[in-house]
TIZA-874895 format. One record per residue (C-alpha): residue in one letter; z, y, x. Coordinates in Angstrom, 3 decimals. Each point is the difference from the previous one (the first is absolute). Layout:
! residues N
+-----+----------+----------+----------+
: res :        w :        v :        u :
+-----+----------+----------+----------+
:   A :        Z :        Y :        X :
...
+-----+----------+----------+----------+
! end
This chain:
! residues 298
+-----+----------+----------+----------+
: res :        w :        v :        u :
+-----+----------+----------+----------+
:   M :    9.063 :    6.507 :  -62.522 :
:   R :   -2.143 :   -3.155 :    1.441 :
:   W :   -1.504 :   -0.733 :   -3.672 :
:   G :   -2.342 :   -2.741 :    1.085 :
:   L :    1.150 :   -0.291 :    3.728 :
:   S :    2.017 :   -2.974 :    1.731 :
:   S :    2.211 :    0.567 :    2.277 :
:   V :   -2.386 :   -1.256 :    2.479 :
:   A :   -3.075 :    2.257 :   -1.036 :
:   V :    2.746 :    2.681 :    0.930 :
:   K :    1.108 :   -0.963 :    2.456 :
:   R :   -3.606 :    0.101 :    1.662 :
:   L :   -0.633 :    3.517 :   -1.472 :
:   E :    3.317 :    1.753 :    1.564 :
:   S :   -0.787 :   -2.262 :    3.221 :
:   L :   -3.858 :    1.557 :    0.550 :
:   Q :    1.561 :    3.371 :   -0.876 :
:   T :    2.438 :   -0.080 :    2.881 :
:   E :   -2.823 :   -1.331 :    1.955 :
:   I :   -1.785 :    3.493 :   -0.809 :
:   L :    3.234 :    1.984 :    0.053 :
:   L :    0.285 :   -1.687 :    4.150 :
:   V :   -3.853 :    0.862 :    0.910 :
:   I :    0.509 :    4.258 :   -1.864 :
:   S :    3.033 :    0.652 :    1.901 :
:   R :   -0.092 :   -2.118 :    2.998 :
:   A :    3.380 :   -1.338 :   -0.389 :
:   W :    1.261 :   -3.172 :    1.524 :
:   K :   -0.420 :   -3.483 :   -1.501 :
:   R :    2.961 :   -0.900 :   -2.262 :
:   T :    1.067 :    3.899 :   -0.708 :
:   V :    1.173 :   -0.485 :   -3.639 :
:   R :   -2.954 :    1.298 :   -2.549 :
:   Q :    2.580 :    1.263 :   -1.797 :
:   L :    0.500 :    2.980 :    2.767 :
:   L :   -3.953 :    0.473 :    0.435 :
:   E :   -0.374 :    0.635 :   -3.650 :
:   R :    2.680 :    2.341 :   -0.254 :
:   E :   -0.955 :    2.223 :    3.211 :
:   L :   -3.871 :   -0.169 :   -0.369 :
:   H :    0.763 :    0.754 :   -4.254 :
:   I :   -2.006 :   -3.601 :   -1.166 :
:   I :    1.768 :   -1.335 :   -2.841 :
:   P :    0.372 :   -3.146 :   -0.355 :
:   I :   -3.362 :   -1.940 :   -1.487 :
:   L :    1.926 :   -1.850 :   -2.488 :
:   Y :    0.887 :    3.347 :   -1.641 :
:   K :   -3.881 :    1.302 :    0.532 :
:   L :   -1.092 :   -3.203 :   -1.320 :
:   H :    1.967 :    0.409 :   -3.030 :
:   Q :   -1.025 :    3.678 :   -0.709 :
:   A :   -3.461 :   -0.838 :    0.554 :
:   A :    0.113 :   -2.630 :   -2.523 :
:   M :    2.617 :    2.426 :   -2.480 :
:   S :   -2.952 :    2.960 :    0.195 :
:   H :   -2.521 :   -2.884 :   -0.984 :
:   R :    1.801 :   -1.100 :   -2.913 :
:   C :    1.009 :    3.292 :   -0.839 :
:   Q :   -3.666 :    1.036 :   -0.392 :
:   M :   -1.124 :   -2.904 :   -1.762 :
:   R :    3.027 :    0.696 :   -1.877 :
:   C :   -1.692 :    3.386 :   -1.157 :
:   S :   -3.514 :   -0.810 :   -0.209 :
:   N :   -1.970 :    0.015 :   -3.120 :
:   H :   -0.725 :   -4.295 :    1.056 :
:   H :    3.482 :    0.114 :   -0.925 :
:   H :   -0.415 :   -2.509 :   -2.921 :
:   V :   -2.484 :   -1.343 :    1.269 :
:   L :    1.983 :   -1.695 :    3.035 :
:   K :    2.723 :   -0.464 :   -2.054 :
:   A :   -2.030 :   -2.415 :   -2.715 :
:   K :   -0.335 :   -2.022 :    3.277 :
:   R :    3.114 :   -0.021 :    1.044 :
:   P :    1.313 :   -4.014 :    0.078 :
:   N :    1.919 :   -0.368 :   -3.828 :
:   D :    3.277 :   -1.072 :    1.498 :
:   S :    2.029 :    2.316 :   -0.003 :
:   S :    2.431 :   -1.407 :    3.067 :
:   H :   -3.288 :    0.715 :    2.649 :
:   P :    0.366 :    2.061 :    2.638 :
:   I :   -2.316 :    2.107 :   -0.800 :
:   H :    1.636 :    1.370 :   -3.251 :
:   H :    3.109 :    1.139 :    1.779 :
:   L :   -2.129 :    2.079 :    2.463 :
:   Y :   -1.695 :    1.792 :   -2.208 :
:   A :    2.818 :    0.701 :   -1.760 :
:   L :    1.335 :    1.841 :    3.352 :
:   A :   -3.027 :    1.897 :    0.478 :
:   F :    0.515 :    1.181 :   -3.403 :
:   S :    3.512 :    0.830 :    0.357 :
:   D :   -0.852 :    1.945 :    3.358 :
:   I :   -3.133 :    1.980 :   -2.072 :
:   R :    3.731 :    1.151 :   -2.932 :
:   Q :    1.449 :    0.864 :    3.544 :
:   V :   -2.243 :    2.355 :    2.004 :
:   Y :   -1.154 :    1.367 :   -3.331 :
:   K :    3.723 :    0.913 :   -0.886 :
:   L :    0.648 :    1.085 :    3.755 :
:   T :   -2.951 :    1.780 :    0.649 :
:   K :    0.379 :    2.227 :   -3.514 :
:   A :    3.192 :    1.034 :    0.795 :
:   E :   -0.570 :    0.732 :    3.828 :
:   L :   -2.508 :    2.379 :   -1.559 :
:   E :    1.671 :    1.478 :   -2.504 :
:   D :    2.782 :    1.002 :    2.394 :
:   T :   -2.256 :    1.383 :    2.525 :
:   N :   -1.986 :    1.763 :   -2.801 :
:   S :   -2.923 :   -1.340 :    1.343 :
:   E :   -3.016 :    1.326 :   -2.006 :
:   Q :   -1.228 :   -3.697 :   -0.654 :
:   Y :    3.034 :   -0.825 :   -2.584 :
:   T :   -1.598 :    1.750 :   -2.701 :
:   N :   -3.029 :   -2.294 :   -0.323 :
:   F :    1.897 :   -2.749 :    2.098 :
:   D :   -0.738 :   -2.646 :   -3.096 :
:   E :   -3.645 :    1.038 :    0.946 :
:   L :    0.254 :   -0.536 :    3.301 :
:   W :    1.547 :   -3.316 :   -0.447 :
:   I :   -2.633 :   -1.509 :   -1.767 :
:   K :   -2.905 :    1.158 :    3.176 :
:   D :   -0.270 :   -2.584 :    2.439 :
:   A :    0.240 :    1.690 :    3.377 :
:   P :    3.346 :    2.344 :   -0.506 :
:   R :    1.615 :   -2.934 :   -1.697 :
:   R :   -0.803 :   -2.680 :    2.709 :
:   R :    1.523 :    2.253 :    2.601 :
:   W :    2.944 :    0.551 :   -1.972 :
:   I :    0.458 :   -4.037 :    0.229 :
:   N :   -0.954 :   -0.211 :    3.243 :
:   R :    2.475 :    2.337 :    1.145 :
:   Y :    2.808 :   -1.375 :   -1.883 :
:   L :   -0.415 :   -3.199 :    1.234 :
:   E :   -0.678 :    1.480 :    3.174 :
:   H :    3.616 :    1.284 :    0.018 :
:   R :    1.292 :   -3.065 :   -1.583 :
:   A :   -1.469 :   -1.913 :    3.132 :
:   F :    1.596 :    2.724 :    2.511 :
:   S :    3.385 :   -0.535 :   -1.586 :
:   H :    0.190 :   -3.617 :    0.318 :
:   A :   -0.922 :   -0.565 :    3.002 :
:   G :    2.931 :    2.560 :    0.561 :
:   M :    2.265 :   -1.778 :   -1.245 :
:   S :   -1.567 :   -3.716 :    1.411 :
:   W :    0.600 :    2.011 :    3.157 :
:   T :    3.119 :    0.984 :    0.131 :
:   A :    1.240 :   -3.233 :   -1.347 :
:   W :   -1.745 :   -1.385 :    3.284 :
:   R :    1.675 :    2.228 :    2.216 :
:   D :    3.323 :   -0.585 :   -1.666 :
:   C :   -0.155 :   -3.360 :    0.995 :
:   Q :   -0.166 :    0.589 :    3.488 :
:   P :    1.927 :   -0.460 :    2.534 :
:   A :    2.354 :    2.726 :    0.877 :
:   S :   -1.787 :   -0.277 :    4.388 :
:   R :   -3.702 :    0.560 :   -1.684 :
:   I :    1.260 :    3.067 :   -1.868 :
:   P :    0.203 :    2.620 :    2.765 :
:   N :   -4.102 :   -0.529 :    0.594 :
:   P :   -1.142 :    3.210 :   -1.025 :
:   A :   -1.982 :   -1.895 :   -2.636 :
:   Y :    2.759 :   -1.449 :   -1.895 :
:   Q :    1.424 :    3.025 :   -0.939 :
:   G :   -1.167 :    2.419 :   -2.327 :
:   E :   -1.283 :   -0.853 :   -3.990 :
:   W :   -3.649 :   -0.778 :   -0.564 :
:   G :   -1.585 :    2.783 :   -1.211 :
:   E :    1.028 :    1.361 :    3.487 :
:   H :   -3.037 :   -0.940 :    2.181 :
:   K :   -0.895 :    1.236 :    3.181 :
:   L :   -3.648 :   -0.604 :    0.231 :
:   Q :   -0.636 :    3.578 :    0.575 :
:   L :    2.603 :   -0.739 :    2.716 :
:   H :   -3.478 :   -1.559 :    2.079 :
:   T :   -2.008 :    2.860 :   -0.352 :
:   G :   -1.095 :    1.611 :    3.035 :
:   L :    1.316 :   -2.942 :    1.991 :
:   S :   -2.055 :   -1.646 :    2.357 :
:   A :   -0.852 :   -3.869 :   -0.723 :
:   A :    2.759 :   -1.040 :    2.865 :
:   Q :    2.511 :    2.509 :   -1.438 :
:   S :   -1.035 :   -1.432 :   -3.618 :
:   T :    0.889 :   -3.545 :    1.321 :
:   M :    3.203 :    1.027 :    1.902 :
:   L :    1.364 :    2.118 :   -3.124 :
:   I :   -0.378 :   -3.167 :   -1.823 :
:   L :    1.676 :   -2.521 :    2.335 :
:   M :    2.511 :    2.555 :    0.391 :
:   R :    1.032 :    0.325 :   -4.144 :
:   T :   -0.251 :   -3.210 :   -0.477 :
:   G :    1.955 :   -1.615 :    2.814 :
:   N :   -2.643 :   -2.517 :    0.977 :
:   I :   -0.556 :    0.935 :    3.002 :
:   G :    0.479 :   -1.275 :    3.746 :
:   L :    3.371 :    0.957 :    0.359 :
:   A :    2.421 :   -3.012 :    0.017 :
:   A :    1.921 :    1.133 :   -2.488 :
:   N :   -3.264 :   -1.647 :   -2.139 :
:   P :    1.052 :   -3.149 :   -1.360 :
:   V :   -3.594 :   -0.514 :   -0.384 :
:   Y :   -0.577 :    0.718 :    3.802 :
:   R :    2.384 :   -1.871 :    1.551 :
:   M :   -0.809 :   -3.142 :   -2.158 :
:   A :   -3.564 :    0.503 :    1.826 :
:   L :    1.404 :    0.715 :    3.512 :
:   G :    3.100 :   -2.579 :   -0.428 :
:   I :    2.100 :    2.811 :    0.814 :
:   P :    3.238 :   -0.697 :   -0.062 :
:   T :    2.069 :    3.226 :   -0.489 :
:   R :   -0.190 :    3.328 :   -1.203 :
:   T :    0.542 :    1.817 :    2.728 :
:   C :   -1.959 :    3.001 :    1.128 :
:   P :   -0.994 :   -0.979 :    3.039 :
:   L :   -0.055 :    3.081 :    2.360 :
:   C :    3.368 :    0.487 :   -1.129 :
:   C :    1.058 :   -3.502 :    1.312 :
:   V :   -1.111 :    0.927 :    3.700 :
:   A :    3.126 :   -0.026 :    2.300 :
:   E :   -0.166 :    4.106 :    0.410 :
:   W :    0.768 :    0.334 :   -3.530 :
:   G :    2.299 :   -2.903 :   -1.057 :
:   L :   -0.835 :    0.245 :   -4.454 :
:   E :   -0.751 :   -2.252 :   -2.532 :
:   K :   -1.703 :    1.868 :   -2.258 :
:   N :   -2.080 :   -1.548 :   -2.654 :
:   Q :   -3.621 :    1.080 :    0.690 :
:   T :   -1.424 :    2.131 :   -3.606 :
:   V :   -1.956 :    2.549 :   -0.392 :
:   K :    2.442 :    2.292 :   -0.294 :
:   H :    1.999 :   -1.109 :    3.626 :
:   M :   -3.273 :    0.712 :    1.704 :
:   L :   -0.741 :    2.812 :   -1.420 :
:   I :    3.262 :    2.312 :   -0.031 :
:   H :    2.633 :   -2.362 :    1.936 :
:   C :   -1.473 :   -2.287 :    2.456 :
:   P :    1.521 :    1.605 :    3.819 :
:   A :   -2.839 :   -1.201 :    1.550 :
:   L :   -2.525 :    2.146 :   -0.968 :
:   S :    2.434 :    3.045 :   -0.982 :
:   A :   -2.437 :    1.562 :    2.822 :
:   K :   -3.135 :   -0.588 :   -1.374 :
:   R :    1.620 :    0.754 :   -3.524 :
:   T :    1.398 :    3.383 :    1.343 :
:   D :   -3.759 :    0.960 :   -0.784 :
:   L :   -0.677 :   -0.984 :   -3.512 :
:   F :    3.769 :    2.348 :   -0.738 :
:   I :   -1.482 :    2.965 :    1.043 :
:   A :   -3.521 :   -0.945 :   -1.706 :
:   A :    1.847 :   -0.659 :   -3.166 :
:   G :    3.130 :    2.449 :   -0.191 :
:   H :    1.815 :   -2.691 :   -1.063 :
:   S :    1.866 :   -3.975 :    0.357 :
:   D :   -0.349 :   -0.729 :   -3.488 :
:   F :   -1.320 :   -3.259 :    0.032 :
:   T :   -0.919 :    0.317 :   -3.934 :
:   L :   -2.010 :    3.324 :    1.081 :
:   F :   -1.891 :   -1.627 :    2.279 :
:   M :   -0.549 :   -2.799 :   -2.528 :
:   E :   -0.739 :    2.108 :   -3.330 :
:   R :   -1.334 :    3.223 :    1.269 :
:   D :   -1.136 :    0.186 :    4.334 :
:   V :   -1.619 :   -2.820 :   -0.048 :
:   K :   -2.426 :    1.399 :    2.251 :
:   L :    2.147 :    0.071 :    2.727 :
:   A :    2.368 :   -3.219 :   -0.167 :
:   T :   -3.243 :   -2.365 :   -0.992 :
:   A :   -1.659 :    1.747 :    3.543 :
:   W :    3.004 :   -0.322 :    2.388 :
:   A :    0.800 :   -3.677 :   -1.532 :
:   I :   -3.792 :   -1.149 :    0.686 :
:   S :    1.227 :    1.095 :    3.450 :
:   N :    3.027 :   -0.433 :    0.588 :
:   F :    1.329 :   -3.493 :   -2.064 :
:   G :   -1.558 :   -2.709 :    1.861 :
:   L :   -2.565 :   -1.755 :   -2.055 :
:   S :   -2.733 :   -1.779 :    0.875 :
:   Q :   -2.088 :    0.774 :   -2.567 :
:   F :   -0.233 :    3.777 :    1.073 :
:   D :   -0.583 :   -0.569 :    3.792 :
:   K :   -3.849 :    1.281 :   -0.655 :
:   V :    0.858 :    3.311 :   -1.330 :
:   K :    3.589 :    0.620 :    1.346 :
:   N :   -1.282 :    2.317 :    3.146 :
:   K :   -2.548 :    2.113 :   -2.398 :
:   A :    1.136 :    3.897 :    0.072 :
:   L :    0.780 :   -0.610 :   -3.825 :
:   Y :    2.986 :   -1.478 :    0.488 :
:   Q :    1.612 :    1.618 :    2.563 :
:   L :    2.579 :    2.315 :    0.045 :
:   P :    0.946 :    2.995 :    0.163 :
:   R :   -3.123 :    2.489 :    0.560 :
:   E :   -2.912 :   -2.388 :   -1.536 :
:   Q :    1.685 :   -0.616 :   -3.247 :
:   K :    0.890 :    3.462 :   -0.318 :
:   D :   -2.946 :    1.373 :    0.033 :
:   T :   -0.939 :   -2.421 :   -2.791 :
:   E :    2.815 :    0.834 :   -2.082 :
:   G :   -0.906 :    3.110 :   -0.059 :
:   N :   -3.538 :    0.293 :   -0.517 :
+-----+----------+----------+----------+
! end
């Protein structure tokens, strides 16, 4: 997969992709790249580079200039270029076989003249690129699953860690304001300004995961300050939370993270007490129940 790229080059490319993902998502620094790739439906850069390189090699292998290019290759059969073009030839044969079988199974009109279409650049390029894109997506899914399964159990409850690779959540951001989109990323990844987040505790020197709102004498509780605790359980916010539950018609944390994100993010901006939202938290858009219910009804 890393043909011609050193481990240093790969790390630099992945670091650059992480920086770009952080800018696009407005997530906090140290939000792990794999979560953002899955949330935003972005294929890891290594797989995209491999896809582009193999697409080029396959097109060259099928071109009229193939024999000219072949004659200019190094004579040494152990040279990497021979292996790469052997892989390209293998991919071409696989695309030919799979595409022809697919057209036959679907009774497509293209099946009857498939060999004639195959020698044409445009349809062949389209079929090859579709195959390589599907393979890159499949490899990204396997990489995601392997990475997620190695994560500490304490992180798994965060919504972004749950589900499979293809279940990307980019569509959840449709119709959200910039502040709500940012809040949704924070809430789903768990990298947010709450005491249960180890990144936040380390940055501010907070010694405990306990919710500071629950520690007051009136409640006398010691609960971890997670997103779910703040949104669903924290007794200090129970009065304000009533408006949220009435507007949504439920108190299900999963539904708030997977469906009713407009309500959840608006309420969180207004009530989580995160300083980064101080300038917008009092806007009518983020107040419940009337303003948000009107917005939901439009």
